[in-house]
C-alpha positions in Angstrom: 12.2 -19.2 -13.4 15.4 -20.5 -11.8 16.4 -23.2 -9.3 19.5 -22.0 -7.4 21.9 -23.6 -4.9 24.9 -22.1 -3.1 28.3 -23.4 -4.2 30.5 -21.2 -2.0 30.1 -22.9 1.4 32.9 -24.8 2.9 31.6 -25.0 6.5 28.0 -26.1 5.6 26.9 -29.4 4.0 23.6 -31.1 3.6 24.5 -34.7 4.2 21.2 -36.6 4.0 17.4 -36.0 4.0 14.3 -38.1 4.5 11.5 -39.1 6.9 10.9 -35.4 7.5 14.4 -34.8 8.8 17.7 -33.4 7.5 21.3 -34.2 8.5 23.5 -31.2 8.2 27.1 -30.2 9.0 27.8 -26.8 10.4 31.6 -26.5 10.7 32.7 -29.4 13.0 29.3 -30.3 14.2 26.5 -32.4 12.6 22.9 -31.8 13.5 19.6 -33.6 12.9 16.7 -31.2 12.5 13.0 -31.5 11.4 12.4 -30.9 7.7 8.7 -31.2 6.7 9.4 -31.3 3.0 11.7 -34.3 3.1 8.9 -36.8 2.7 11.0 -39.4 1.0 13.1 -42.2 2.6 16.6 -41.5 4.0 19.6 -42.6 1.9 21.6 -43.6 4.9 20.5 -45.9 7.7 19.2 -44.4 10.9 22.2 -45.9 12.8 24.5 -43.9 10.6 22.6 -40.7 11.3 22.9 -41.4 15.0 26.6 -42.2 14.7 27.5 -39.1 12.8 25.3 -36.5 14.6 26.3 -34.4 17.6 22.8 -33.2 18.4 19.2 -33.8 17.4 16.2 -31.5 17.7 13.0 -33.1 18.9 9.7 -31.3 18.8 7.6 -31.3 22.0 4.3 -33.0 21.1 1.2 -31.2 22.3 3.1 -27.9 22.7 2.3 -26.4 19.3 1.5 -22.7 19.3 -0.4 -20.6 16.8 2.2 -20.9 14.1 4.7 -23.5 13.0 7.5 -20.9 13.3 7.1 -20.9 17.0 6.7 -24.6 17.7 9.0 -25.5 20.5 11.2 -28.5 21.1 14.4 -29.5 22.7 17.9 -30.7 21.7 19.3 -34.0 22.6 23.1 -33.4 22.7 26.1 -35.7 22.8 28.8 -34.8 25.3 31.1 -33.0 22.9 28.4 -30.8 21.4 28.7 -27.2 22.7 25.9 -24.7 23.2 27.6 -22.2 20.9 30.2 -22.3 18.1 31.3 -20.3 15.1 31.4 -20.9 11.3 32.6 -18.7 8.5 31.5 -17.9 4.9 33.7 -16.3 2.3 32.7 -14.8 -1.1 35.1 -12.6 -3.1 36.3 -10.0 -0.5 33.5 -10.7 1.9 34.3 -12.7 5.0 31.3 -13.3 7.4 31.4 -15.2 10.7 28.3 -16.6 12.3 27.9 -17.4 16.0 25.6 -20.4 16.1 23.5 -21.7 19.0 20.9 -24.4 19.7 17.6 -22.6 20.2 14.3 -23.9 21.6 12.7 -23.3 18.1 15.3 -25.5 16.3 16.9 -22.5 14.5 20.6 -22.1 15.0 21.3 -18.6 13.8 21.8 -19.0 10.1 19.9 -20.1 7.0 22.6 -21.4 4.6 20.5 -21.2 1.5 20.4 -17.4 1.9 24.0 -17.3 0.9 22.8 -16.9 -2.7 21.1 -13.6 -1.7 24.2 -12.5 0.3 26.3 -12.8 -2.8 23.6 -11.0 -4.9 23.4 -8.1 -2.5 27.1 -7.8 -2.1 27.6 -7.8 -5.9 25.0 -5.1 -6.5 26.2 -2.8 -3.8 29.9 -3.1 -4.8 29.1 -2.6 -8.5 27.0 0.5 -7.7 29.9 1.8 -5.6 32.4 1.2 -8.4 30.2 2.9 -11.0 29.9 5.8 -8.6 33.7 6.3 -8.5 34.3 6.0 -12.2 35.7 9.1 -13.8 33.5 10.9 -16.3 34.3 14.0 -18.4 33.5 17.3 -16.7 31.1 19.5 -18.7 33.3 22.4 -17.8 36.9 21.2 -18.3 36.2 18.2 -20.5 38.6 16.2 -18.3 37.6 13.2 -16.3 36.6 13.9 -12.7 35.3 11.4 -10.1 31.6 11.3 -9.3 30.6 11.6 -5.7 28.2 8.9 -4.6 26.8 8.3 -1.2 26.9 4.7 0.2 23.9 2.6 -0.7 21.1 2.8 1.9 19.7 -0.6 2.6 16.6 -1.7 4.6 16.5 -5.3 5.8 13.1 -6.3 7.2 12.4 -9.4 9.3 16.1 -9.5 9.4 16.7 -12.2 12.1 20.4 -12.6 12.9 21.3 -10.6 9.8 23.3 -12.6 7.3 22.1 -10.3 4.5 22.6 -7.2 6.7 26.2 -8.3 7.1 26.7 -8.8 3.4 25.3 -5.4 2.6 27.5 -3.8 5.3 30.6 -5.7 4.0 29.9 -4.2 0.6 29.9 -0.7 2.1 26.2 0.1 2.5 24.5 2.0 5.3 22.2 -0.7 6.7 19.0 -0.5 8.7 18.2 -3.9 10.3 14.6 -4.4 11.6 13.4 -7.3 13.7 10.8 -7.5 16.4 12.7 -9.8 18.8 15.3 -8.0 20.9 17.4 -11.1 21.8 17.7 -11.8 18.0 19.0 -8.3 17.5 21.5 -8.9 20.3 22.6 -12.0 18.5 22.9 -10.2 15.2 25.2 -7.6 16.8 27.5 -10.5 17.9 27.6 -11.7 14.3 28.5 -8.1 13.1 31.4 -7.9 15.6 32.6 -11.4 14.8 32.7 -10.4 11.1 34.8 -7.3 11.8 32.0 -4.9 10.8 30.2 -2.0 12.6 27.7 0.8 12.4 24.6 -1.2 11.4 21.5 0.6 12.6 19.4 -1.8 14.8 15.6 -1.4 15.1 13.6 -3.5 17.4 10.1 -3.0 16.0 7.2 -4.6 14.1 8.2 -4.4 10.4 4.9 -3.2 9.2 4.7 -0.4 11.7 8.2 0.6 10.8 7.7 0.8 7.0 4.4 2.7 7.4 6.2 5.4 9.4 9.1 5.5 6.9 6.6 6.3 4.1 5.2 9.2 6.2 8.8 10.4 6.8 9.5 10.4 3.1 12.4 7.9 3.5 14.0 6.2 0.5 16.3 3.2 0.2 18.6 2.0 -2.5 17.8 -1.6 -1.6 15.1 -3.4 0.3 15.3 -7.0 1.6 12.3 -8.9 2.8 12.5 -12.4 4.4 9.2 -12.7 6.3 8.1 -15.7 8.3 4.9 -17.5 7.7 3.7 -16.3 11.1 5.0 -14.0 13.8 4.3 -11.4 16.4 5.7 -7.9 17.0 7.0 -6.6 20.3 3.6 -5.2 21.2 1.6 -8.2 20.2 1.2 -7.2 16.5 0.2 -10.2 14.5 1.9 -11.1 11.2 0.3 -13.7 8.9 2.1 -14.0 5.6 -0.9 -14.5 3.4 -2.7 -11.6 4.9 0.1 -9.0 4.9 2.6 -9.8 2.2 1.0 -7.8 -0.6 0.7 -4.7 1.6 4.3 -4.8 2.6 5.5 -5.3 -1.0 3.3 -2.3 -2.0 4.9 -0.2 0.8 8.4 -1.3 -0.4 7.6 0.1 -3.8 7.1 3.5 -2.1 10.3 3.3 -0.2 12.6 2.1 -3.0 14.4 4.8 -5.0 12.8 5.3 -8.4 15.9 4.4 -10.4 18.7 1.8 -9.9 17.2 0.3 -6.7 17.3 -3.4 -5.8 14.7 -5.6 -4.2 15.0 -9.0 -2.7 12.1 -11.1 -1.4 12.4 -14.6 0.1 9.5 -16.8 1.2 9.6 -20.1 3.0 6.0 -21.3 3.5 4.7 -24.8 2.7 2.7 -24.8 -0.5 3.9 -21.4 -1.7 4.8 -21.6 -5.4 7.7 -19.6 -6.8 5.0 -17.9 -9.0 3.6 -16.1 -5.9 6.5 -13.7 -5.2 6.8 -13.1 -9.0 3.1 -12.1 -9.2 3.4 -9.9 -6.1 6.4 -8.0 -7.5 4.9 -7.6 -11.0 1.7 -6.4 -9.5 3.4 -3.6 -7.5 6.6 -2.9 -9.5 5.5 -3.8 -13.0 7.8 -5.7 -15.5 11.2 -4.7 -14.1 14.1 -5.6 -16.4 16.3 -8.3 -15.0 13.7 -9.7 -12.6 14.6 -13.2 -11.3 12.4 -15.7 -9.5 12.6 -19.3 -8.5 13.5 -21.7 -5.7 16.5 -22.3 -3.5 17.7 -25.8 -2.8 20.5 -27.9 -1.4 21.4 -31.3 -2.8 22.2 -34.1 -0.3 24.7 -36.9 -0.9 21.9 -39.1 -2.2 21.4 -36.5 -5.0 17.9 -35.4 -3.7 17.3 -31.7 -4.1 15.7 -30.3 -0.9 13.5 -27.2 -1.6 14.3 -24.4 0.8 12.0 -21.5 -0.2 11.2 -19.2 -3.1 12.7 -15.9 -4.1 12.2 -12.9 -6.3 14.8 -10.2 -6.9 15.8 -7.5 -9.2 18.5 -4.8 -9.2 20.4 -2.2 -11.0 
């Protein structure tokens, strides 16, 4: 089991954590957002947080809905804080650009810890493409001839604004991006254009309904990416509760993944979920796959505290 953090960011920084909040820099702007796992004391005084920050997200008391993912609040902004701005992320030949914004749910359009998965997906797809173009001896002429390989076909479920979709596309894959919220899909399209990419297939649909139909169609994918919320609803009121549905969707993913040389990435962010849970889910449905990795994501603040930011399970060719 591994504990991983991203070292490739220049436009993101976790400055301080504590008292159930985090102080983060996104490009030129510094935000204060709730962080339920930061139960320790802040390293810096509250006055310094206030001095450095450009905006603070405050939850509206008494307005909590059925799931924490949909608890609303509001932003308290200083005069120089814009509603929208852009940051970039670079890894090898991949250059992604994210249009950020202050939403009523406290999300801003990117989850920086997922950069580890972006790199992983980019590397697997580019390596597969490289292997597909290597010259091998022809059985007829005995001379090397190139192998024709189609682009990797990748399915990203619960894809939000699509950082992993962009990474897969930047690596040359054919990407199917599924999310149940139409405005989020529109936002993801803006990210794609800002990153100089195109031709992602956008699907506004409940993820479970989509994969059930894909099984009936006999569809197969070279890679499947799952980053489900703890709680959510589909466009027609379908209810998603992580504990109730995660095993089924992992089982369906097994049916949709190519039998050989496929990759699978599962991320979970739910309070109290051990990193052993995604590992057990994958081993139950896929068996003991060589090269399987599992663990936690984190970022370290300037006070040297490691903030846990979810668990992961992944394997690939």
